[in-house]
N, C-alpha and C positions, 0 to 999 in steps of 0.2 A: 880322075879320076880319084886322088887325094880328097880334091875340093869340093866332088860328090859326098864321099864319103864323110867329110867333116860337117858338108851340112844337113847328109841323113842323121847325124848325129845328134848337133844342137836341136834338130826339130823334134827326134823321140826324146831329149830331155827337158826341150821346154813345154812338151806334150805330157813327160813323166810328174813335171812339179806343177801342172792345171793340176792335171790328174787328181796328186797330192793333194793339194790346196781346197778341192772341192772334195772331198774324201772327210779333209779336218775339218768343212765346214758344216756337215752332214752332223759330226761328233757333239756341234755346240744344238743345247734348248735355248730357242730363243725366248725373250718372257714376253714379246708380245701372241697375242694367244688368240687374236682375229676370233672371237667367240661370235661376233656381229655377224657373220657371214651367214650361218647356220640360218637366217632369216630373213637376213638384208644382203643387200649391196652397199661396198664399201672400195672408197679410194682409200689406196693403199700408196701412201708418198713418204720421201726419202731420200735423202743424197743418192748421187751414184754410189754402186758396190757397197753400200750398208746390207746385199745380203736381202732385197725383197724377191727376185729370183728362185733364188736356192731357196727362200723359207714358203714360199707359196708350193712351189714343185714338192717340195717335201710334208708339207700337210695336207693336200690336194691332189695327189699323184693322178686319179681318179680325171679329174676336171676338163674340160676341152680347155685347151690351151692355145692363143696368138699371141704369138710373138714378133711383137713388129720391129724387131734389132733385123731380123729375117729380112732379106733385101726382096724375098720373091715374095711374102704373105704382106709385107709393107707396099710391096708397088701393084700388087694383087689386090687391096685394096683404098688405097690412095685413089685409084683410078676411077675402082667399082666401088663406095662405099657400101651402096644397096646388097652388094653380094654378100654382106656380115650378116642382112638379117634374112634372104634367105636361106642361108648354110642354117642356124640356129631357128629359124622356125619349124626343122625335125626335131627340135630336144623337145622333152617332155618337159614340164611343168617344173617347177622349181628347182632345174638341175644349174650346176654353177658352173658358169665359163668365167673363165681366167683369160684378161686382156692384159701384155705387159708391153710397157713403154706407150700406155693411151696417149700422151700429148702430143705423140709424133703424128697421128691423125684424130684430131679433136674432133672431125667433122662425124667420127664413130657412133659418139654421143647422140646423136638425136637417134640413129638405130637401137644402142641402148635403154635409150629410155621409152622409144615405144615397143621394143621387147619385154622391157617391166611389165608396162601398164598391161599387155596385151595377151603376153604368153607367159607370163607371171616366172619370169627365168632372173635369176640371180648371178649378180655379176660383184667380180673383183677387181678391181682395177686399178694397177700401177702404174707409178710414174715419180720422175727427180722433176718436176719441175709443174705448181699451179699454178704457174705464172703465165705461162704457155697457152693453160686453157682459157686464164682469164682475159688474157689478151686477146684471146680468137673472138673470143665474145661469144662464145658456144652455149648451149644446152649444160648447164652442170648437174641436172637432174631434178634440180626445186626442191634439193632437201633429202632426195628419195634413197639417197645412199650417204650412209655416214663416212666421215672421214679421220685415219689411223693414218700413226708414224712409225715410219721403224728406222730406231739410231743406230749410227756402228754400236758394237760389242759392248756392252755392260758387264761390271765384276763376276754376275752372280750367272753369267751364261758361260765362264772361262775355268774350265778344272784350271786348280794352281795357278790361279792371278797371279800375274806379276805385273804390281804397279808399277815400278821401277820401266818398264818395258812399256806399261801403256803408256806412259807420261812421255817417253822419247819417240816412239813407232805409233802410235797413237792406236785409234779401237773401232780401225775399216776391216773387215776380217782380213782380207787380204794381205794388212800392212803388220797387222798382227804376227801373223801367221809364218812373216818371213824372217830372215834373222838379220836383212839388212833394207827395208825397202825406200832406200833413197831416189832410186831409179823408178819406181813405182809411182810414189809422190811425185815427182819432178812430170810424168806421163798423166797423172792423176789431174795435176793441174792444169795442162794443157788441155786435155781435152773435154776440162769444165769451160777453159776458156775461152775452146773452140766450136764446140757440141750446144753448150747452153748459152753461153753470154755470145756469140757471133749470131744467133738466130734469129736475136731480137728484133724486130722488124726495123723501129726505130736508130741502132743502137749502129755509130759510125767507128767509132775508134777504139777499137780493144785495147791500144796502148793504153791510153788512158786509165782504160775501165783498171788495167794491168797493174798499173802503178799504187791508182784505189786499193787493189786487194793486195797489195802490201800495205800499205799503212792500214788497212782496217785486222790486215795482222797483227802488227805493232801494235795497236793499239786494244788487240780482245782483250775481254777482260776489264776494260778501263770505261769510264763516263765517257759517253759517247760529245765529242762538238766538234760538231758538222762545221762552224767556221774556223777554225785549227787545221782539218782535216780538207777544205775545200782549199786552203793557203797553200797544204803540202803537195797537192795532185793539185793545182792553178786549174781547177776549177771553180764553179760558182756552187753556195752552200745548196741551193733547191737540187740542184744535177747529183751530190751528194748524197743527198735523203733522199732519190731515185737508187743509186747505186748500191745504197742500205738495202731497200725495198726490192729490189733485182737478188742481192743474196737470201735474204730471208725465205722469197718468194721461190726460190732454187733449190730450196733446203739448205745452204751452203751456210746459214748462220741462224741466230736468233736472239732479241732483245732482252733482256731482264729487265723490270721496270724496279723505278726507286718506292721502296716502301715509304710511303708519306700519312700514313697514318698517325699520325703524335702531334703531344699537345702542348710539349714544357718546350721543346726544340725546335728550331728551322734546321730541315732538310732539303739535301739536293733531290730534286726532282726529276732529273733528267735520267734517262735509261743506261745499262751497260747493252754491251752489245760484244757477244762470242763467236765465232768462227765454230762450224759443230764439230771441229775433232781436233783435238790439242797435236798428233802426228802433220796434222794440214799446217800450222800453226807454227811448231814449229821450220820447216820447209821453209816457208816463204821468210820465216825470222832470222833462217841462217841458223837456229841453234841447234846444236851438235853434244851429243853426250853429256846428256845434264844429269848431275850427282848434288844429293840432299846440298844444305850448304849455299849454292848460289843462288843472285835472286830470279833468275831465271828458270830458275827449278820450280821455285815459290809461285811463282805465277802459274805456269804450264800443273802443277799439283794444286792449285784451287779451281782449274781450267775443268784437270780429271773430275773433282766432286760435283764440280754444279754441273758436268754433264749428266754423273748418275743419278743426283737428285732429280732433273728433271726429268729424266729418262724415267726415273720411278713413278714421278706423281704421271705423268702423264698414261706408260705402262699399265698401272694401278687405277685410272680411272677417277682419281681424287679429286674431288673440286679443289684443292688448296694449291694454293700456286706460290713459285719461288721471287723473292723480289732479294734485295740487296735495303741495305739502309746506310744511310751520312749524313751527319750535321755540318753544319758550316761551321762548326768549333773545329772540327776533325775528326770528333766521335765514329767506327765501321763497325757494321755484320756486316758479314761476308753471305749470308744466307736468311732468310728470315721465310717462314712455311706459314700460310695461308693469311691468318689475322694478325699473326704475334704468337700461335702458341708454341713454335718451335724456333730459335735463333741459335743460329750455326757459324762457328769463329771456324777459320781454315787454317793452320798454318802449320809449316814445312819444318817447324823446330823439332829436337828432336828430346827435349823437355821445356814442356811450354812452361813460362816465365808469368810470375803475377800482370809484368807491362803488356803480355798480352790479351788481359782481358779485361782492358779498361773499356771496349767498345761493347760486350754484352752487360760490361756491370753497369753500364750510361743506360742501355736499352731497359736494365730489368729495373733502373726505376722509372721507367714510364710502363712498362707491360710487367709487372712480378708475378703473373701468373705463368709467364713463360718457361719454359721447357730450355735451358743453355746448356750446349753443345759447344766445344773445342772439339775438332778433326787434328790429327797432328801425327807424328815419330813417335812419340812419346815407348817405350817399350811396353807396356801394360794400363790400363785402362784405370784409372784415379776419379775423383771428386775432391776437388778444393772449394767446400761450401756449397753452396748449391751448381756449383758448374761440373758438367761432367765432362772430362774428357777422356778419349779415345782413339788411340792406335787408327792407322788409315784401313788397316784390314777388318780388322773389330765393328768400326762404322758400317763397312760397308754391308758386311752381313746383318748387324742387324736395319739397315736402312733397308734392304731389300728383305729379310722376315717380316717387314712390318712395326720393326717395335721402334724407330724411331717417330715417325705420321701414321 
């Protein structure tokens, strides 16, 4: 009797925690507006647990909704995809239909294509892996659907944003909202390896990929050297490139290219690669309790700011991209926006010194019109010559208010 009562208590506690997290999620207003859904069909991609399902349910509560994570829905449509079309032929023109986890049954895209063309329906197709769709050689709707990406939380979505907490725990919604998400992160990595990677048709050695993932985390935010990573993993350079491609197409990371439009100095041309969430990096690299002053904190701080800049440029439909600049003689700027209109150095120092500005000054010699910015832990904004120095929270507010680019 005691065991039954105890089990019931923990079940209720688990349900309460899940409800509390779901309720908190609805308190956040995401920056991705999905305005294109009003007129077009949309692919909404994003890493697992970035909040895609919560977002679409919140924004479109009246839409017809197919959740392919439900075993009965999956089994029925996997066995007979044409039932999907037959059910939706009853819809009115221009009605919105949401399909969650579309990559689980890629064959449904043929039916989606037919329904868009013949019934003028709109679709919001959510998934965590564009790779699975491409690998199956399925119909990607021939440009009839717009591609959007949902990132983990950004600072502008979180009331009373705590950047120390974000640097330590990451910005996946469920992880940021917990006081200690370490077990959640362990489960998250395990699910990613089992559900995203193991399903790769040609995939054979999950242990090798897991080792590669650890190395990718250790080198996250650094210039990619395929040869060195291949040596560390005991695999070939082409295999390493393929593994990076898997990370990118399953939304687990992204490349930041080198800025190469320079005349006076020779520059590094290889890209950097960032895993999509700093909390995931912390878990894989066994970084704990990061506080200002340490080297690991500095790496995580840079990662967080790059995440914010990248998300802002994508959510705002900016034509500008983010890159980095590094010369063969060692000058570096962490983020270059567009064709060099803004150069941003990211320093976790509590007081930026002149030695921290060498990269920006060198970049300004080639791009004198560039706006030069430092993001730091300084207490107050200030300007030294032509260089603007902002405390991290001040910079993030200006970024999301559209005052940086």
